[in-house]
C-alpha positions as CSV (number, residue, x, y, z in Angstrom):
1,M,8.7,7.4,-34.0
2,R,8.6,10.9,-32.6
3,A,6.0,13.6,-32.5
4,T,6.4,17.2,-33.6
5,G,4.7,19.9,-31.6
6,V,1.9,21.9,-33.2
7,P,0.1,25.0,-31.9
8,Q,-3.3,23.6,-32.6
9,P,-4.6,20.0,-33.1
10,P,-5.0,19.3,-36.9
11,G,-8.5,18.6,-38.1
12,P,-9.6,15.1,-39.3
13,D,-9.0,16.0,-43.0
14,Q,-5.4,17.2,-42.4
15,C,-4.1,13.7,-42.3
16,R,-3.7,11.9,-45.7
17,G,-5.6,8.8,-44.4
18,G,-7.6,10.5,-41.7
19,C,-6.4,11.6,-38.3
20,A,-6.3,9.5,-35.1
21,Y,-6.1,11.2,-31.7
22,E,-4.7,9.7,-28.6
23,P,-4.0,11.1,-25.1
24,K,-0.4,12.2,-24.5
25,W,0.6,10.5,-21.2
26,D,3.1,11.9,-18.7
27,G,5.4,8.9,-18.4
28,W,8.4,7.1,-19.8
29,R,8.3,6.2,-23.5
30,A,9.3,2.6,-23.9
31,A,9.4,-0.3,-26.4
32,A,8.6,-3.8,-25.1
33,Y,10.2,-6.8,-26.9
34,R,8.8,-10.3,-26.0
35,T,11.7,-12.7,-26.5
36,D,11.8,-16.5,-26.0
37,D,13.0,-16.1,-22.4
38,T,11.7,-12.7,-21.1
39,V,10.5,-9.2,-21.9
40,Y,13.1,-6.6,-22.9
41,L,12.1,-3.0,-22.1
42,Q,14.0,-0.1,-23.7
43,S,13.7,3.6,-23.4
44,R,13.6,6.0,-26.3
45,S,17.3,6.7,-25.7
46,L,18.0,3.0,-25.9
47,K,18.5,2.6,-22.1
48,P,17.5,-0.9,-20.8
49,L,14.6,-0.6,-18.4
50,A,13.5,-4.1,-17.6
51,A,15.6,-4.4,-14.4
52,Y,13.7,-1.4,-12.9
53,F,10.2,-2.7,-13.9
54,P,10.1,-6.4,-12.9
55,D,6.4,-6.1,-12.3
56,V,5.8,-4.9,-15.9
57,V,8.1,-7.7,-17.3
58,T,6.0,-10.3,-15.5
59,H,2.7,-9.1,-16.9
60,L,4.0,-8.6,-20.4
61,S,5.3,-12.2,-20.5
62,V,1.8,-13.2,-21.6
63,L,2.5,-11.7,-25.0
64,P,3.3,-14.0,-28.0
65,V,7.0,-14.5,-28.6
66,G,8.3,-12.0,-31.1
67,T,5.8,-9.2,-30.2
68,V,7.2,-5.7,-30.2
69,L,5.1,-2.9,-28.7
70,D,5.6,0.9,-28.5
71,G,4.1,2.6,-25.6
72,E,4.4,4.5,-22.3
73,L,5.2,3.4,-18.8
74,I,3.1,5.2,-16.3
75,F,2.1,5.1,-12.7
76,L,-1.4,6.3,-11.7
77,D,-1.2,7.4,-8.1
78,P,-4.4,6.5,-6.3
79,A,-3.7,9.2,-3.7
80,T,-3.8,12.0,-6.3
81,G,-5.8,10.4,-9.1
82,R,-3.1,11.4,-11.6
83,T,0.1,10.0,-13.1
84,S,3.3,10.4,-11.1
85,F,6.5,10.9,-13.0
86,S,8.5,10.9,-9.8
87,A,7.3,7.4,-8.9
88,L,8.9,6.1,-12.1
89,Q,12.1,8.0,-11.3
90,R,12.3,6.4,-7.8
91,R,12.7,3.0,-9.5
92,I,16.2,4.0,-10.7
93,A,17.5,4.8,-7.2
94,A,15.5,2.1,-5.3
95,G,18.4,-0.4,-5.1
96,R,17.5,-3.2,-2.8
97,E,14.1,-1.6,-2.1
98,L,13.1,-2.1,-5.8
99,G,10.8,-5.0,-5.0
100,R,9.0,-3.1,-2.3
101,E,8.8,0.0,-4.5
102,A,7.3,-2.0,-7.4
103,A,4.8,-3.6,-5.0
104,R,3.8,-0.2,-3.5
105,R,3.6,1.7,-6.9
106,P,3.0,-0.8,-9.7
107,A,3.6,0.5,-13.1
108,T,1.4,0.1,-16.2
109,F,2.5,-0.2,-19.8
110,V,0.1,1.7,-22.1
111,A,0.5,0.3,-25.6
112,F,-0.2,2.5,-28.6
113,D,1.5,0.7,-31.5
114,L,2.4,-2.8,-32.6
115,L,5.7,-3.0,-34.6
116,H,6.1,-6.8,-34.8
117,D,3.4,-9.5,-34.3
118,G,5.6,-12.5,-33.8
119,D,5.7,-13.4,-37.5
120,S,6.1,-10.1,-39.4
121,D,7.6,-6.7,-39.3
122,L,4.6,-4.3,-39.3
123,R,6.4,-1.0,-39.6
124,D,5.6,-0.6,-43.3
125,R,1.9,-1.3,-42.8
126,P,-0.5,1.6,-42.3
127,L,-1.4,2.6,-38.7
128,R,-5.0,1.6,-39.3
129,Q,-3.9,-2.0,-39.8
130,R,-1.3,-2.0,-37.0
131,R,-3.9,-0.6,-34.6
132,A,-6.4,-3.4,-35.4
133,Q,-3.8,-6.0,-34.8
134,L,-2.7,-4.3,-31.6
135,E,-6.2,-4.4,-30.2
136,A,-6.3,-8.1,-30.9
137,V,-2.9,-8.7,-29.1
138,V,-3.9,-6.6,-26.0
139,A,-7.4,-8.1,-25.7
140,G,-7.6,-10.1,-22.5
141,A,-4.1,-9.0,-21.2
142,P,-3.4,-8.3,-17.5
143,T,-4.4,-4.8,-16.3
144,A,-0.8,-3.8,-16.2
145,L,-1.0,-3.8,-20.0
146,Q,-3.5,-1.3,-21.3
147,L,-4.5,-0.2,-24.7
148,C,-4.1,3.5,-25.3
149,P,-7.5,5.2,-26.1
150,Q,-7.8,6.3,-29.7
151,T,-10.5,8.2,-31.6
152,T,-11.0,9.6,-35.1
153,D,-13.7,11.9,-33.8
154,F,-12.3,15.4,-33.5
155,D,-15.0,16.6,-31.1
156,E,-14.4,13.7,-28.9
157,A,-10.7,14.3,-28.9
158,M,-11.3,17.9,-27.8
159,R,-13.4,16.5,-24.9
160,W,-10.5,14.2,-24.0
161,L,-8.3,17.3,-23.4
162,K,-10.5,18.1,-20.4
163,V,-11.4,14.5,-19.4
164,Y,-7.8,13.1,-19.3
165,A,-6.0,16.3,-18.0
166,P,-6.9,15.5,-14.3
167,L,-5.3,12.1,-14.8
168,G,-2.0,13.5,-15.9
169,S,-2.5,13.7,-19.7
170,E,-0.5,16.6,-21.2
171,G,-2.5,16.8,-24.4
172,L,-3.0,14.8,-27.6
173,V,-0.8,12.9,-30.0
174,I,-2.2,13.0,-33.6
175,K,-1.3,10.3,-36.1
176,D,-2.1,9.6,-39.8
177,L,-4.1,6.4,-40.1
178,A,-2.4,5.7,-43.4
179,G,1.0,6.4,-42.0
180,R,3.9,4.0,-41.8
181,Y,6.1,3.7,-38.7
182,R,9.0,6.1,-39.4
183,R,11.2,8.3,-37.3
184,T,8.9,11.3,-37.7
185,G,5.3,11.8,-38.8
186,W,3.3,12.2,-35.6
187,W,2.2,15.5,-34.1
188,K,1.7,16.5,-30.5
189,Y,-0.5,19.2,-29.1
190,K,0.2,20.1,-25.5
191,L,-2.6,21.5,-23.3
192,R,-1.2,24.8,-21.8
193,T,-2.7,27.3,-19.5
194,T,-1.9,30.9,-18.6
195,T,-1.3,31.6,-14.9
196,E,0.6,33.8,-12.4
197,A,3.5,33.3,-10.1
198,I,5.7,35.3,-7.8
199,I,9.3,36.0,-8.9
200,G,11.6,34.8,-6.0
201,G,14.9,34.6,-7.8
202,V,16.8,34.8,-11.1
203,T,19.6,33.0,-12.7
204,G,22.4,35.0,-14.4
205,T,22.9,38.4,-12.8
206,L,20.5,41.2,-11.7
207,S,21.6,43.3,-14.7
208,E,21.4,40.4,-17.1
209,P,18.9,37.8,-15.8
210,D,18.8,34.6,-17.8
211,S,15.6,33.1,-16.3
212,L,13.1,33.7,-13.5
213,L,12.5,31.4,-10.5
214,L,8.8,31.3,-9.6
215,G,7.0,30.7,-6.3
216,R,3.6,30.8,-4.7
217,R,2.6,31.3,-1.0
218,D,1.3,28.4,1.0
219,D,-1.3,28.6,3.8
220,R,1.4,29.7,6.2
221,G,2.6,32.5,4.0
222,R,5.8,30.8,3.0
223,L,7.0,31.3,-0.6
224,R,7.2,27.8,-2.2
225,Y,9.2,27.2,-5.3
226,V,7.0,26.1,-8.2
227,G,9.1,26.3,-11.3
228,R,11.5,28.2,-13.6
229,T,11.0,30.0,-16.9
230,G,12.9,29.4,-20.0
231,A,15.5,31.9,-21.2
232,L,14.3,35.5,-21.3
233,T,14.3,37.5,-24.5
234,V,16.1,40.8,-24.7
235,P,12.9,42.9,-24.5
236,Q,11.8,40.8,-21.5
237,R,15.1,41.4,-19.7
238,R,14.6,45.1,-20.4
239,D,11.2,45.1,-18.7
240,V,12.2,43.0,-15.7
241,T,15.7,44.2,-14.8
242,P,14.9,47.7,-13.5
243,L,12.4,46.2,-11.0
244,L,14.5,43.4,-9.5
245,R,15.8,43.9,-6.0
246,R,18.2,41.5,-4.3
247,V,17.2,40.0,-0.9
248,G,19.2,41.8,1.7
249,S,19.7,38.9,4.1
250,V,20.7,35.3,3.7
251,R,18.0,34.5,6.3
252,R,15.4,35.9,3.9
253,Q,16.3,33.6,1.0
254,P,13.1,31.8,0.2
255,W,14.7,28.5,-1.0
256,P,17.9,26.5,-0.6
257,Q,21.0,27.9,-2.2
258,P,21.6,26.3,-4.7
259,L,18.3,24.7,-5.7
260,P,18.4,20.9,-5.5
261,P,18.3,19.0,-8.8
262,A,15.1,17.2,-7.7
263,W,13.3,20.6,-7.8
264,L,14.2,21.5,-11.3
265,G,12.0,19.1,-13.2
266,Q,12.3,16.8,-16.2
267,F,15.1,17.5,-18.7
268,Q,16.0,20.8,-17.1
269,R,19.1,20.1,-15.0
270,S,20.9,17.2,-13.3
271,E,23.1,19.5,-11.0
272,P,22.2,22.0,-8.3
273,L,21.2,25.4,-9.7
274,A,22.8,28.6,-8.3
275,Y,20.6,31.7,-8.3
276,I,20.2,35.2,-6.9
277,P,17.2,35.6,-4.5
278,V,15.2,38.7,-5.1
279,R,12.4,40.4,-3.1
280,P,9.2,38.6,-3.9
281,V,7.1,41.6,-4.9
282,L,6.8,41.1,-8.7
283,V,4.1,38.9,-10.3
284,A,4.8,37.2,-13.6
285,E,2.3,35.9,-16.1
286,V,3.5,32.6,-17.6
287,I,2.3,29.7,-19.8
288,V,2.6,26.2,-18.3
289,D,1.6,22.7,-19.3
290,Q,-0.1,20.0,-17.3
291,A,3.0,18.2,-16.1
292,Y,3.6,18.8,-12.4
293,E,4.9,17.0,-9.3
294,A,4.6,17.9,-5.6
295,G,3.1,21.3,-6.6
296,R,5.9,22.1,-9.0
297,W,5.8,22.4,-12.8
298,R,8.2,19.8,-14.3
299,H,8.7,21.6,-17.5
300,Q,9.9,25.2,-17.9
301,A,7.3,27.9,-18.0
302,R,7.2,30.5,-20.7
303,F,7.3,34.0,-19.4
304,L,4.8,36.3,-21.0
305,R,5.0,39.6,-19.1
306,L,5.0,41.3,-15.7
307,R,1.6,41.9,-14.1
308,A,2.0,45.3,-12.5
309,D,-1.7,45.3,-11.8
310,L,-1.4,42.3,-9.4
311,Q,0.0,42.0,-5.9
312,P,1.7,38.8,-4.7
313,A,-1.3,38.2,-2.5
314,D,-3.5,38.0,-5.6
315,V,-1.6,34.9,-6.9
316,T,-3.2,31.5,-6.5
317,A,-2.0,29.7,-3.3
318,W,0.5,26.9,-3.5
319,T,-1.2,23.5,-3.1
320,I,0.1,20.0,-2.6
321,N,-1.3,16.6,-1.9
322,P,0.2,15.1,1.3
323,A,1.0,11.9,-0.5
324,E,3.3,13.8,-2.9
325,S,5.4,15.6,-0.3
């Protein structure tokens, strides 16, 4: 089941059977299958995950045989008070240190749907009924298995946007209480904010820039990379291009050349990214969501316009929690 993005959360009466609202967690979507012998975890792209999450497998083994859950794997970092996507990614490369990594950063499975209860396939039953059965299954489970909060109160859902955002929630997922479990039919509303950043580089060429690389100054005055915009439109290129100036010296390049893949965020790139450094004198106004790691936005920012009325010194300083560095 996948969610389609919407610009505004639908009201309660916009779902045939009434709308249910849930926080959209910043983690790994996963299905959990309780078999006779173990628990099988599978990503949305059908990749087996159980080997990377032995701690979760152990805790989900209390489920009745035949149970199939849909949910999200998350890690809530006590040092930052929010979910950490990079902590989940570290599981993949941990190798022999996987046991130690799991002990240091135990993951949680947040369940939001029940597809099979051990006796019956529930996918053709309405969400309202599946949810009631899910609550019964999860009741009394270990803390590593959590029930995703859900409300039918629109005003409460709007409050959740503020309450859960500091924990790493990206917005809301909206579901029809009468809906069956199909490939599509859910909606997602991402909480986004408008902010400013300094342009420190471009991809493409100076005469035909494809995207902008963004930075912010730290307390020592160094320009730190914070993210990248999506592809520029033709009018945006027309506005930006005449003002771009290449950095004159390699020593003045603000960031590594090329940018490391680890800096580029989720789903953006798996290889280093070559770019052209530019003089960090232009301020961009961008729209970003709530997903960030180590002071960087994980998803691409949407460029709105240049802020000729602002100087780089006016841009919010770059911040990072020491535990994320």
